[in-house]
Every structure is written in structure tokens, then in C-alpha cells.
C-alpha positions, 0 to 999 in steps of 0.5 A, spaced: 499 499 500 502 507 497 502 511 503 503 519 501 501 522 495 494 521 492 491 514 492 485 511 488 480 508 492 477 503 488 472 501 493 471 499 500 477 494 501 481 499 498 479 504 503 479 499 509 487 497 507 489 505 506 486 506 513 489 501 516 496 502 514 495 509 515 494 508 522 499 503 523 504 509 520 502 513 525 503 508 530 496 508 532 492 502 535 485 500 533 483 503 540 487 509 540 484 511 533 477 509 535 477 514 540 480 519 536 474 518 531 469 517 536 467 510 534 468 503 536 474 499 536 469 493 532 466 498 527 473 501 526 475 493 525 470 492 520 472 498 516 479 496 516 476 489 513 473 492 507 466 492 510 461 496 505 456 498 510 460 503 514 457 510 515 459 515 511 460 520 516 463 516 521 468 514 515 469 521 514 470 522 522 476 516 521 479 520 515 480 526 519 482 523 525 488 520 521 489 528 518 487 525 511 483 529 507 477 527 502 479 530 494 474 527 489 476 527 481 471 525 476 474 519 473 473 521 466 478 527 467 483 521 469 482 516 463 484 520 457 484 516 451 492 517 448 493 514 441 500 512 441 500 511 434 498 518 432 503 521 437 509 517 433 507 519 426 507 526 428 514 526 432 516 522 425 513 528 421 516 534 426 523 530 425 522 529 417 521 537 417 527 538 420 531 534 416 
């Protein structure tokens, strides 16, 4: 799991793993994080295990307790169609102009 910088969360399991790894990076126990976030240790354990029914407000409280922010980006802005063949043709055409 990558800690630091941007992380793409694809589902509850990814979020749970990220929260667990961040907690460990900060040297926090589940009990300490649960207290800081205002949740039960059992709830936090379920979240870290990727339970899909976690309440959003409690998830946000947990992220806040880990000094994390949520930055949402539309997926269409991340996936751009790139035609590598066209890029190579353009580069070859440009190189031919210089000769």
C-alpha cells in the first residue's frame, strides 16, 4: 500500500487497507484511533477489513482523526484516450521537417 501522495481508492477494501496502513504509519492502535474518531474499535476493525456498509459520516471522522482529506476527481478527467501511434506519426513528421 502506498502511503503519501495521491491514492486511488477503488472500493471499501482499498479504503480499509489505506486507513489501516495510515494508522500503523502513525503508530496508532485501533483503540486509540477509534477513540480519536469517536467510533468503536469493532466498527474500526470492520472498516479496515473493507466492510461496505460503513456510515459515511463515521468514515469521514476517522479520516479526519488520521489527518487525511478527501479530494474527489471525476474519473473521466483521469482517463484520457491517448493514441500512441498518432503521437509517433506526429513526431516522425516533425523530425522530417527538420532534415
